[in-house]
C-alpha positions in Angstrom: 2.4 -6.0 -20.2 -1.2 -6.0 -19.0 -0.2 -4.2 -15.7 1.6 -1.4 -17.7 -1.4 -0.9 -20.0 -3.8 -0.6 -17.0 -1.4 1.8 -15.3 -1.2 4.0 -18.4 -5.0 4.1 -18.6 -5.3 5.1 -15.0 -2.5 7.6 -15.4 -4.4 9.3 -18.2 -7.7 9.2 -16.2 -6.1 10.8 -13.1 -4.3 13.4 -15.3 -7.7 14.4 -17.0 -10.0 14.2 -14.0 -7.7 15.4 -11.1 -4.8 17.7 -11.0 -2.7 15.4 -8.9 0.2 16.7 -6.8 3.0 14.6 -5.5 5.1 15.6 -2.5 8.2 13.7 -1.5 8.6 11.8 -4.7 12.4 11.8 -4.0 11.6 9.4 -1.2 10.6 6.7 -3.7 13.2 3.9 -3.7 14.7 3.0 -7.1 13.8 -0.6 -6.6 12.3 -3.1 -4.2 11.9 -4.8 -1.9 9.8 -2.4 0.1 6.3 -2.1 1.6 4.0 0.8 0.7 1.7 1.6 3.7 -1.1 4.1 2.8 -4.3 5.4 4.2 -7.4 4.1 2.3 -10.4 6.3 1.6 -11.2 5.5 -2.1 -11.5 2.6 -4.5 -9.0 4.6 -6.6 -6.2 4.4 -4.0 -4.5 1.3 -5.4 -4.3 2.5 -9.0 -3.1 5.9 -7.8 -0.3 4.3 -5.8 0.5 2.1 -8.8 0.9 5.3 -10.9 3.5 6.6 -8.5 6.1 4.1 -9.7 7.9 4.4 -13.0 8.6 1.9 -15.7 8.4 -1.8 -14.9 7.8 -1.5 -11.2 4.6 -3.3 -10.1 2.9 -3.0 -6.7 1.4 -6.2 -5.4 -1.6 -5.3 -3.3 -3.1 -7.3 -0.5 -6.9 -7.1 -1.0 -9.9 -8.4 0.9 -10.8 -11.9 -0.1 -14.5 -11.0 -0.9 -13.3 -9.2 -4.0 -11.8 -12.4 -5.4 -15.2 -14.2 -5.1 -16.5 -12.0 -7.9 -15.2 -13.9 -10.9 -14.4 -11.0 -13.3 -13.0 -8.8 -10.5 -11.0 -11.6 -8.9 -9.5 -12.6 -12.2 -8.6 -9.0 -13.0 -7.0 -8.4 -9.6 -4.9 -11.5 -9.9 -3.6 -10.4 -13.3 -2.6 -7.1 -11.7 -0.7 -8.9 -9.0 -3.2 -8.5 -6.1 -3.7 -11.4 -3.7 -6.5 -12.1 -1.2 -6.4 -11.7 2.6 -9.0 -12.8 5.1 -9.9 -9.8 7.2 -10.1 -9.7 11.0 -8.4 -13.1 11.4 -4.7 -14.1 11.1 -4.2 -15.2 7.5 -1.0 -17.3 7.2 -1.4 -17.8 3.4 -1.6 -14.0 2.8 1.4 -13.4 5.0 3.3 -16.1 3.3 2.5 -14.7 -0.2 3.5 -11.1 1.0 6.8 -12.4 2.3 7.5 -14.2 -1.0 6.8 -11.0 -2.9 9.4 -9.1 -0.8 11.9 -12.0 -0.9 11.8 -11.8 -4.7 12.6 -8.1 -4.5 9.0 -7.0 -5.2 6.9 -4.1 -3.9 4.0 -4.8 -1.5 1.1 -2.5 -1.2 -0.8 -2.5 2.1 -3.6 -0.4 3.7 -2.9 -1.1 7.4 -6.2 0.5 8.5 -7.8 -2.7 7.1 -10.6 -1.0 5.3 -11.6 2.2 3.7 -12.0 5.0 6.2 -14.1 8.1 6.2 -12.8 11.6 6.8 -9.4 13.1 6.4 -7.6 11.5 9.3 -5.9 8.2 9.8 -7.7 5.3 11.6 -6.1 2.8 14.0 -3.6 0.6 12.2 -3.7 -3.2 12.4 -0.4 -4.9 13.3 -0.1 -7.0 10.1 2.0 -4.4 8.1 4.5 -4.1 11.0 4.7 -7.9 11.4 5.5 -8.4 7.7 8.1 -5.6 7.8 9.8 -7.0 10.8 9.8 -10.6 9.4 11.0 -9.6 6.0 13.4 -6.8 7.1 11.9 -4.8 4.2 11.6 -1.1 4.7 8.2 0.6 4.9 7.3 3.6 2.6 4.6 5.7 4.3 2.1 7.3 1.9 -0.9 9.6 2.5 -3.6 10.3 -0.1 -6.0 13.1 0.1 -8.8 13.2 -2.5 -10.5 16.5 -3.3 -14.1 15.2 -3.3 -14.7 16.7 -6.8 -13.4 16.2 -10.2 -10.9 18.7 -11.7 -9.4 19.5 -8.3 -6.0 18.4 -7.0 -5.6 14.9 -5.4 -2.6 15.1 -3.2 -0.2 12.2 -2.6 2.5 12.7 0.1 5.4 10.2 0.3 7.5 10.0 3.5 11.0 8.7 4.0 11.6 5.0 4.3 11.2 3.4 7.8 13.6 0.5 8.5 13.3 -2.0 11.3 16.3 -3.9 12.7 14.7 -5.7 15.6 15.8 -9.3 16.2 14.1 -12.2 17.9 10.4 -12.9 18.4 8.0 -10.6 16.7 5.2 -10.1 19.1 3.9 -8.0 22.0 5.8 -4.8 22.6 8.1 -5.1 19.5 5.1 -5.4 17.2 3.2 -2.6 19.0 6.2 -0.3 18.8 6.7 -0.9 15.1 3.0 -0.4 14.4 3.1 2.9 16.3 6.1 4.1 14.3 4.4 3.4 11.0 1.3 5.2 12.3 3.4 8.2 13.4 5.2 8.5 10.1 1.9 8.4 8.2 0.4 11.0 10.6 3.2 13.3 9.8 2.1 13.3 6.1 -1.4 14.7 7.0 
């Protein structure tokens, strides 16, 4: 209920302040589990991605743990389904939570660059998104957002086709690097 209300408010905000354009909306799966991997240039990326999905669908975002230390923001993020991740170190609890979201048929939102980036391009991806996709066998939905820099101009959201992984065995080394590269390539195609 709270998630839907917040999504409606953001939907109205984006409709009034930006003329948003969606490309590839046909690529959105009807239901989870799947992982949304998007570039990250704005604080508004998570709510914009949340507005992509109709009805009762909820995106559970992995967010930097520092945000959860601010009591009001942390509480709000948890109510919206976000959960903390430690950056620049392996975080088993965050991975466990992400796998649980997917196991329950949910939708996971990740920004595999690991932080907000500057410019129009895509930064180097961390391997966590690929590791979660490989372990869960959930497909990845590549998304690319381009903000106009000014109000009342079009924000573009491009959605690519699902990427599925079928690798078996240990998830490390070459397998992990290949999966990360594939996610990066598919996101780059949306530029």
